[in-house]
Structures are given as C-alpha cells and as structure tokens.
N, C-alpha and C positions, 0 to 999 in steps of 0.2 A: 417335542419341538423338533422339526428337521434341523440339520446343521445349517443348511443355507438360511433358514428363516431365522435361526438363532444369531447368525452373523448379522443380518439386516437389522434385527431389533437391538443388538448390541451397538450397531453404528448409529442408530437413532436414540440410543440412551434409554431404550424401553425395555431392556431384556429382563428387569425385575418387576415389570407391571403385570396385572392379571385384568383383563377386560371384563371377565365375568366369574361370577363364583366368589367363594372365600379365598384369601390368599393361602398358598402352600406353605408349609412349616419352613422356616428359614428366610422366608421373603421378608425384605423390608419395604415399608410403605414409600411411595414416591417422595423424593425430597420437597416438592412442591406442596403435597399434601401435609407433610410434617410442619413446613414452615406456616402454612395457613392455620393449622391447628394451634401450633405455638403463638401465633400472633392474636389468635382468637382468645387464647388464654391471657395474653398480655393485655388486651384491650378491656378484660373484666376487671383488671386490677385497678385500685385508685391511681390517679395520675402520678402521685409520689412514688408509690410502689412500683409501677410500671417503669418509671424514669430510672429508678435504681436498678431494675433489672437490665434495662438497655445499656446503662453506662457501665455495665460489667462485660459486655459482649466484645468479642474480638471481630475482625472485619468479615469472616464468613457468616457467623451468628448474625450479625448486623444486616448484611445483605439479605439473608434469609428472612430475617423478622420484617424488614422493609417490604419485601416481595409478597408477604402474607397479610400485611398490616390491615386491619379493619376497624381502628380505632376512632375515626371520624367518618362522616357522612362521604367524604371525596372520594373513597374507595369505591362507591357504587357507580360511579360513572367512568371510572378509569379504564384505558385499555391497558397499560403498563405502569408500573411504578417507575420512577425517575431517581435512581439511587444517588448519582454523582458520578463523575469521570476525572481520570486523571492519575497523577503521580502520588501514591498514597504517603509519600514523605517530602511532598512539596514544600517549598519555602513560601509560595503564593498560593493564597486561597480567594477565590472569587465566589460570592455568595449573592445569587439572584433570588427573585420572588417566588416562582413556581413553573411547572412545565406548561407549555402551550400545546397547540394541537399536533404539531409535528413531533415535539418531545414526548408527548403522550404516545404516540404511534410508535415511535423508535426506542423509547426507554432511555434516552440520552438527553442531558441539559444543553439547551442553547445549539440546536441544530437548525433552527429556520432562519429567517432573514436577520434576526436579532443575533442569532448564533454566528452568522458570517461576519456581521460587525464586529462582535467581540473578538473573534478571530484576528480581524485586522488590527483592532486596538492592542492586543497581546503582541501582534507581528510589529507594531510601530515602536515598541519598547522591548524588541528582541526577545518575546516570550513566545512559546508555542503551547498549544493544548496537549497536555500529557507530559510535558518535560517541565519539570519543576513547579508545574501549575496544576491545581485541583479545583474543580468547578461543581458547585452544589447550589441548592436551592433551600429557602426557608421551608416549603412543603414539598413532599415527594409525589403527590398526585395532582392532576389538573383540576384547578377551580372551573366550575361551569362558566363558559363564556369568557373564559380568561380573566374573570375578575379577581380582585385581591383576595388573599386567603382571610377568612375570618379568624378572629382571635383564638376560638376553641380550636381550629384547625391547625393553627400555628403553634398552639400550646402541646398539642398532642405530637405534632412532629418535631418539636424543639429537642427532646432527648437523642434523637437519631443524629440531627446536626451537631449537637453537642458532642456526642460520642465521635463523630467523624473527625472533629476538630481535635479532641484529645488525641486520637490515633495518628492523625497527620502531623500534629505539632507545627503548623505553618509559622513562619517569622512574622508574616503581616496578612491580614485580612483585607480584602477590597469588597466593601459592600456595594452592591450595583443596584441603585435605586431606593426610594424612600421605603418601602415595604421591608426590604432587607435591612436597612439601617436601624429603623425603629424597633424591628424584632430583636436584632442582635444587641442595641443599646438598651433596649427596655425602657425607652422613653419617646413620647411623642415629639416631634420637631419637624420643622420644614427642611427639605433637602438644601435650600440655600444656607440655612443656618448651620447645617452640618458638614458641608464642604470646606475644604481647605484647613481642616483640623486633624490633629492626631487624636484618635478616640482610643478606648481600651475595651476590649472583650477578654476577661478573665485572664488579664495578664498579656495578653497578644494586642500589639497595636492594630489599629483598624482605620482605615481610610474610606470616605463615601464619595461616590460619584454617581453620575446617572446611569440608569438602566439603558442598554443599547436599544430596547424597544422605543424608549422615549426619544433616544437621538434619531432615530428613523423617521420620526414625526415632526422633530424640531431640529432641523440642521444647524442652526446657529449654536446650539448647545455642545456640538462637537469641539469647538473652540475651548469651551470651558472644561470638557471632559479631559481634553489633551492636557489642560493645566494640571487636572487631579492625577493623571497617569504620571506626569513629571515628577510631582510631589511624592507619589509612591514610589518612583524609581530611586529618587533622593533618599526617601526614609529607608528603602531596602539595603541601598548602599551603606546607609549608617549602621544599619542593623548587622550587617555582615561583617563590617569593619569594627564593630564593637568587641572589645576584648572579653573573652569568656570569664564568667564569674568564678572566683576562686572557690575550690571545694575544701 
C-alpha cells in the first residue's frame, strides 16, 4: 500500500480492513464485525443468560453490543441503533419510548419535532441536553410505523437500559409517556393515574409525564406537563439537599 493511500485509509479508519481475500497475519477484524458477531452470540443465549452478560458490560462494550444487536425482529428494519445520548454521570435521566424516523437515520434520540419540544421543556427548568442530563429509550431500534414496542422487543432491550441506568446512577428518572412508564414500573396503568406521584425504579425515584410527541398533538397537555416538570424540579432539589447516608 502506498504511503498516500495508507494515510487516506487511516483517516477513514479503514487501515486494518481488507476488501478481498483472507486477512493478513496480525490484522484484527473490523470493530463493527466483532460487535455483530458478539451480539449474535448474545442473541442465542436465553434471556436470563443474555441479561447477565449485558449487566457486566462497561460503556464501550455496551455500545458495541447495542450496535450489533439482533436479539429481536426490530433489527431487520433499522438504519441505525439509537443508544442514548448525554452526560454519562447525569443526575437527570429522561426515558422515552423508541426511535422515530429521524432518530433512526441519525442514531440519536429525540432529534425530530418531539426532540425540539423536549429541548424546550429542559430549557424551561434550566437544563440542557448533555449537561447533567441523559436521554434514552425503552428500545434501541425503531418499531415499524412508529408503533409502540411489543413486549418481547421491550424485554430484549431491557438489560441494555438497566445497565445504562446502573452506569449513570441518576438521582431521578423522568418517564416520558405511558410506554416508558409501564415498562420501567413493570405494571399496566393509565398515565393519568401515574402522574403526580413519586415512583421507584430499583431504588431510584421516578416521575411520569407525557411524551413530547403526545404534547405536539394535544396542546392543552402542555400545562399538565409543566406541573410534572415543576414536581420533578422540587423532587430533585430535595434529593440534592438530602444528607448523604452514613457509611
């Protein structure tokens, strides 16, 4: 390989790829190929065994596993997986339902019209995406037609979200919409019955409000969402002022 071509390949991150033939000695397979192979192996495990494996992963391993995941049928229609975005040590964790069309294209949650509204909601309580805030979804791949994730799909993705939460260690979780709420709380209930209360997710306080996409279709709900956000701010203030437990 010429020096110039080598430099170009290096810039593109392809210096260790071989387009044809067998890899030469010392070459490592592309990271994407490794992740896909590992994810395929994970998918063959029983759900409990797969979950146990995922729950031991660090951030890089988790991201690679999600990128190559084939554990449920949603992978067949995705453009990109949508892992999550933000401060990996955030106090605030916002959890939505699943990626939409634009999120699927860009690989980032809440980047369409609902994402713009979410950013405005954050700004209203003096928060900003990526600064002490992490945003994720119940599922990492877009459901066809933006339908709600099916139980099997949510179950296969649950260990990923659980591990993200364990690594982030947020002080407060805000569930955006009914799908996020019922999956995190593991019980069926109306969003009306869940709002305005402090719930618990594995020892972490959790508050439920409307999904931004719902608020785009139901403008009167914005006033109720504002009440929920004020409740979340008051709750966070109390959590941050709470004396540290004695060790």
